[in-house]
C-alpha positions as CSV (number, residue, x, y, z in Angstrom):
1,M,3.4,15.9,-16.5
2,G,0.8,16.1,-13.8
3,F,0.3,12.8,-11.3
4,F,-2.2,11.4,-13.4
5,N,-0.5,11.4,-16.4
6,R,2.5,10.0,-14.8
7,L,0.3,7.6,-13.2
8,Q,-1.6,6.2,-16.5
9,E,2.4,6.2,-17.8
10,S,3.6,4.1,-14.5
11,L,0.9,1.4,-14.6
12,T,1.9,1.2,-18.8
13,K,2.9,-2.3,-17.7
14,T,0.1,-3.4,-15.6
15,R,-2.6,-2.3,-18.7
16,R,-0.3,-4.6,-21.1
17,G,-1.1,-7.8,-19.2
18,L,-4.7,-7.2,-18.4
19,V,-7.1,-4.1,-19.6
20,E,-4.8,-4.8,-23.8
21,K,-5.6,-8.7,-22.4
22,I,-9.6,-8.1,-22.1
23,D,-9.6,-6.0,-24.7
24,H,-8.8,-8.5,-27.5
25,L,-10.7,-11.1,-24.6
26,V,-14.3,-9.3,-26.2
27,H,-13.2,-8.4,-29.2
28,R,-13.3,-13.0,-29.5
29,H,-16.5,-13.2,-28.3
30,K,-19.7,-11.6,-30.1
31,S,-21.1,-12.3,-27.4
32,I,-21.4,-13.2,-23.6
33,D,-20.9,-17.2,-23.0
34,E,-19.2,-19.8,-20.4
35,E,-16.1,-19.6,-22.4
36,L,-15.8,-15.9,-21.5
37,Y,-16.6,-16.1,-18.0
38,E,-14.1,-18.7,-17.8
39,E,-11.2,-17.2,-20.0
40,L,-11.8,-14.2,-18.2
41,E,-10.5,-16.1,-14.6
42,E,-8.0,-17.5,-15.9
43,L,-6.3,-13.4,-17.6
44,L,-7.5,-12.1,-13.6
45,I,-5.6,-14.4,-11.7
46,Q,-2.6,-13.9,-14.3
47,A,-3.0,-10.8,-13.4
48,D,-2.4,-10.9,-10.2
49,V,-5.5,-10.3,-8.7
50,G,-5.7,-13.5,-6.7
51,V,-8.3,-15.7,-7.1
52,N,-10.4,-15.5,-4.0
53,T,-10.7,-11.7,-5.8
54,A,-10.8,-12.8,-9.5
55,L,-13.4,-15.3,-8.8
56,E,-15.0,-12.7,-6.9
57,L,-15.1,-9.8,-9.8
58,V,-16.1,-12.6,-12.4
59,E,-19.1,-13.5,-10.3
60,V,-20.4,-10.1,-9.9
61,A,-20.2,-9.7,-13.6
62,R,-22.9,-12.0,-14.1
63,R,-25.1,-10.9,-11.7
64,V,-24.5,-7.5,-13.8
65,V,-25.0,-8.3,-16.8
66,R,-28.4,-10.2,-15.9
67,E,-29.0,-7.5,-14.6
68,R,-29.0,-5.6,-16.9
69,R,-29.9,-7.9,-20.0
70,V,-26.7,-6.8,-21.8
71,A,-25.5,-9.6,-24.9
72,D,-22.5,-7.3,-26.4
73,A,-19.9,-8.9,-25.0
74,G,-18.0,-6.0,-25.8
75,E,-19.8,-3.9,-22.4
76,L,-18.2,-6.1,-20.4
77,K,-14.8,-4.5,-20.1
78,A,-17.2,-1.1,-18.6
79,I,-19.0,-3.5,-16.4
80,L,-15.0,-4.7,-14.7
81,K,-14.6,-1.6,-14.7
82,E,-16.7,0.3,-12.7
83,Q,-17.1,-3.1,-10.1
84,I,-12.9,-2.3,-9.4
85,G,-13.6,0.6,-8.7
86,I,-16.7,0.1,-6.7
87,M,-14.5,-2.6,-4.6
88,L,-11.0,-0.2,-4.3
89,D,-13.5,2.8,-3.3
90,D,-14.4,1.7,-0.2
91,G,-13.9,5.0,2.3
92,R,-11.1,3.6,4.2
93,S,-8.1,5.0,2.0
94,S,-7.0,8.0,3.4
95,I,-4.9,8.2,6.6
96,N,-6.2,8.4,9.9
97,F,-5.1,11.4,11.5
98,N,-5.6,11.4,15.8
99,R,-7.4,14.6,17.2
100,E,-4.8,14.9,19.4
101,A,-0.8,15.6,18.4
102,P,0.6,13.4,17.5
103,T,-0.4,11.0,14.8
104,V,1.9,8.0,15.2
105,I,2.1,6.0,12.1
106,V,4.5,2.6,12.6
107,V,5.2,1.6,9.3
108,L,6.3,-2.0,8.6
109,G,8.2,-4.2,5.4
110,V,10.8,-6.3,4.8
111,N,13.6,-5.8,3.6
112,G,13.8,-4.4,0.1
113,V,10.2,-3.1,-0.6
114,G,11.4,0.1,-0.3
115,K,10.3,0.5,3.2
116,T,12.5,3.3,4.6
117,T,12.6,5.2,1.2
118,T,9.0,5.4,1.8
119,I,9.1,6.6,5.5
120,G,11.4,9.5,3.8
121,K,9.1,10.4,1.0
122,L,5.8,10.2,3.2
123,A,7.5,12.8,5.4
124,Y,8.4,15.3,2.6
125,L,3.9,14.6,2.0
126,L,3.1,15.4,5.4
127,K,5.4,18.3,5.1
128,S,4.0,19.4,2.0
129,E,1.3,19.6,3.7
130,G,2.2,21.9,6.6
131,K,2.1,19.1,9.3
132,K,5.5,19.2,11.3
133,V,6.8,15.7,11.4
134,I,9.3,13.7,13.1
135,L,11.0,9.9,11.9
136,G,11.7,7.8,14.7
137,A,14.4,5.1,13.8
138,A,13.7,1.8,15.5
139,D,15.3,-0.8,12.7
140,T,18.5,-1.3,15.2
141,F,18.8,-4.3,13.5
142,R,20.5,-3.1,10.7
143,A,23.4,-0.1,10.9
144,A,21.9,1.0,7.7
145,A,19.0,1.3,8.0
146,I,19.7,3.5,10.8
147,E,22.1,5.9,8.2
148,Q,19.0,5.6,5.3
149,L,16.8,6.8,7.3
150,E,19.0,10.0,8.5
151,S,19.8,10.7,5.3
152,W,16.1,10.8,3.5
153,A,15.2,12.9,7.3
154,N,18.1,15.6,5.8
155,R,17.3,15.5,2.3
156,V,13.4,16.1,3.4
157,G,14.7,18.9,6.2
158,V,12.5,16.4,9.2
159,E,13.5,15.5,11.9
160,L,15.7,11.9,13.6
161,I,15.3,10.3,17.0
162,K,18.1,7.2,16.8
163,H,20.2,5.2,19.1
164,Q,23.1,3.6,18.3
165,E,22.6,-0.1,16.0
166,G,21.2,-2.8,17.9
167,A,19.8,-0.8,20.6
168,D,16.3,-1.9,21.8
169,P,13.8,-0.9,19.2
170,A,11.0,-0.4,21.6
171,A,13.0,2.4,23.7
172,V,13.2,4.0,20.4
173,A,9.9,3.9,19.5
174,F,9.5,5.3,22.6
175,D,12.1,8.0,22.9
176,S,11.1,9.1,19.5
177,L,6.7,9.8,20.7
178,Q,8.2,12.0,24.4
179,A,10.1,13.9,22.0
180,A,7.5,14.4,19.3
181,R,4.8,15.9,22.0
182,A,7.6,18.0,23.4
183,R,8.2,19.5,19.6
184,R,4.4,19.8,18.8
185,A,5.3,17.7,16.3
186,D,2.3,16.6,14.3
187,V,3.1,13.3,12.5
188,L,5.3,11.5,14.2
189,L,7.2,7.9,11.7
190,I,8.4,5.1,13.2
191,D,10.8,3.0,10.9
192,T,10.7,-0.6,11.8
193,A,12.9,-3.6,11.3
194,G,12.3,-5.9,8.1
195,R,14.0,-9.1,9.5
196,L,15.4,-10.4,13.0
197,H,17.3,-13.9,13.1
198,T,13.8,-15.3,13.1
199,K,10.3,-14.3,11.7
200,S,8.9,-14.8,15.8
201,N,11.4,-12.7,16.6
202,L,10.6,-10.1,14.5
203,M,7.2,-10.0,14.5
204,E,7.4,-10.4,18.8
205,E,9.8,-7.2,18.3
206,L,6.4,-5.8,16.4
207,R,3.6,-6.1,19.3
208,K,6.2,-4.9,21.8
209,I,6.3,-1.5,20.0
210,S,2.9,-0.9,19.7
211,R,2.7,-2.1,24.0
212,V,5.5,0.6,24.7
213,L,3.1,3.7,22.2
214,D,-0.1,2.5,23.4
215,R,0.9,2.2,27.5
216,E,2.0,5.8,26.5
217,M,-0.8,7.3,24.8
218,P,-3.4,5.5,25.0
219,G,-4.8,4.4,21.1
220,A,-1.1,4.6,19.1
221,P,-0.2,3.4,17.4
222,H,-2.8,5.4,14.9
223,E,-2.1,3.5,11.2
224,V,0.4,0.4,11.2
225,L,1.5,0.9,7.2
226,L,3.1,-2.0,5.5
227,V,5.5,-1.0,2.0
228,L,5.2,-3.8,0.1
229,D,6.5,-3.9,-3.3
230,A,4.1,-4.5,-6.5
231,T,6.6,-5.8,-8.2
232,T,6.5,-9.0,-6.5
233,G,2.3,-9.9,-7.0
234,Q,0.7,-12.4,-4.9
235,N,3.7,-12.4,-3.1
236,A,3.0,-9.0,-1.4
237,I,-0.8,-10.2,0.0
238,N,1.6,-13.4,1.3
239,Q,3.3,-11.1,3.3
240,A,0.5,-8.9,3.9
241,Q,-1.5,-11.5,6.1
242,Q,1.9,-12.5,7.7
243,F,2.3,-9.3,8.9
244,S,-1.6,-8.4,9.4
245,A,-2.1,-11.3,12.0
246,A,1.2,-9.8,14.1
247,A,0.5,-6.2,13.6
248,G,-2.6,-5.6,12.8
249,V,-2.0,-3.2,9.6
250,T,-4.4,-0.4,8.9
251,G,-3.1,0.4,5.6
252,I,-0.9,-0.3,2.8
253,A,2.5,1.4,1.3
254,L,2.5,0.1,-2.7
255,T,5.5,1.2,-3.9
256,K,7.1,0.0,-7.7
257,L,4.4,0.3,-9.1
258,D,6.0,1.4,-11.7
259,G,8.0,-0.8,-12.3
260,S,5.8,-3.3,-11.4
261,A,3.3,-6.2,-14.3
262,R,1.3,-6.4,-11.3
263,G,-0.7,-3.4,-11.1
264,G,-3.6,-5.8,-10.4
265,V,-2.4,-6.8,-6.7
266,V,-4.2,-3.5,-5.5
267,I,-7.2,-5.1,-5.5
268,G,-5.9,-8.6,-5.1
269,V,-4.5,-6.8,-1.2
270,N,-8.0,-4.8,-0.9
271,Q,-10.4,-7.5,-1.5
272,A,-8.2,-10.7,0.2
273,L,-7.2,-9.3,3.3
274,S,-9.6,-6.4,3.9
275,I,-7.1,-3.7,4.7
276,P,-7.2,-0.9,2.7
277,V,-3.8,0.9,0.0
278,K,-3.6,4.5,1.4
279,L,-0.5,5.2,-0.4
280,I,1.3,4.3,-4.0
281,G,5.1,5.1,-5.1
282,I,5.5,5.2,-8.5
283,G,8.4,6.9,-9.2
284,E,12.2,7.5,-7.1
285,E,11.5,11.0,-6.1
286,P,10.5,13.1,-2.9
287,G,7.0,14.0,-4.7
288,D,6.0,10.1,-6.1
289,L,4.1,8.6,-3.4
290,R,0.6,10.0,-3.1
291,P,-2.9,8.9,-1.5
292,F,-4.7,6.2,-3.0
293,N,-7.4,7.7,-5.2
294,A,-9.2,4.2,-6.6
295,K,-11.4,6.4,-9.3
296,E,-7.5,8.1,-10.1
297,F,-6.7,4.9,-10.0
298,V,-9.6,2.7,-11.8
299,D,-9.3,5.6,-14.7
300,A,-5.9,5.5,-15.8
301,L,-5.6,1.5,-16.0
302,F,-8.4,1.5,-18.1
303,P,-8.3,4.9,-19.8
304,G,-11.0,6.4,-23.0
C-alpha cells in the first residue's frame, strides 16, 4: 500500500469525526443559513480543530459563500476543504537544513508522546535520503530513555553519543555537536528530557542546551521540533504553547495519527500557534514518519 493510501486509512477515525459529520450536516440543510454556520462551528470544535480556528474557518467560509454567491449547502464541504488546505499550506512545512553542516535539530516532548521513537524514525528518514546522522542522548533523566535511543540507533544504523544517567544534558549536547563536526555528519538529532522534578527545571534545561549549542555553533539549533501525540487533542495544543514559550519551537512532529479521531489538531496547532506541522507519524515501522504535505493531508481527509 502506498503512503497516500496508508495516510488515508490512518485518518479514518478523524474522517468519521469531522468530514462525515460535515456531510450529514450539509445534507440536512438545503440552503446556507445561520443555523448551518452555528452547527458547523460546533462540529469543528468537537473535532479538536480548536475554538479560535473553528471560528476563523467559519468566518472565512461565510466570506467565500458571499463572494461566490453560493446558495447550495452541498458546496460548503468543498469550500472548507479548500480553506483548510490554504491554512495548512503556508510554505513552512519543510525541515530547515543549515547550509553549513551539521544541521542541529533538538527534539522536545513530554514522556509518552513517542519522542524517542520519532527521533529514531527521523534518523531513518534522513539516512534514506543519503544524509549522515548522529544522535545525541541528552535525556539523561531516565536510563531507559538512553537505552531506547541506543536501540533505535542500532536499528537504523546511526551513531549515538551518550553519557551516563544523571549527566548534564547540555554537556551531552556539547559533545554530540563536537562529534558531529569531527565525523562530518550532515544532521545531529538531540533527544531531550520529557520531564524533570518541576516544569521550570525542564524548561531551564532546554534553554541551557540551546545556549550551549548556539555558543559552539552560532544559529544552532536550526530546528526545534516538538513531538505531539494526536490522540491527546487540545492537550497537544496546550503542550505546544508551554514548550514554545520556553524553547522557541520551530516545527511540530505529530505522532499516532493512525490511532486518533483527533487529527483536526493538525489544523488547530498550525493556526493557534503559527507553528507548522513538519512531520507526521502514521504507524510503528521506521518508514511510518514522513514529511507533512498539506495537499496530501487534505486530500486524504476529504477524499473524492
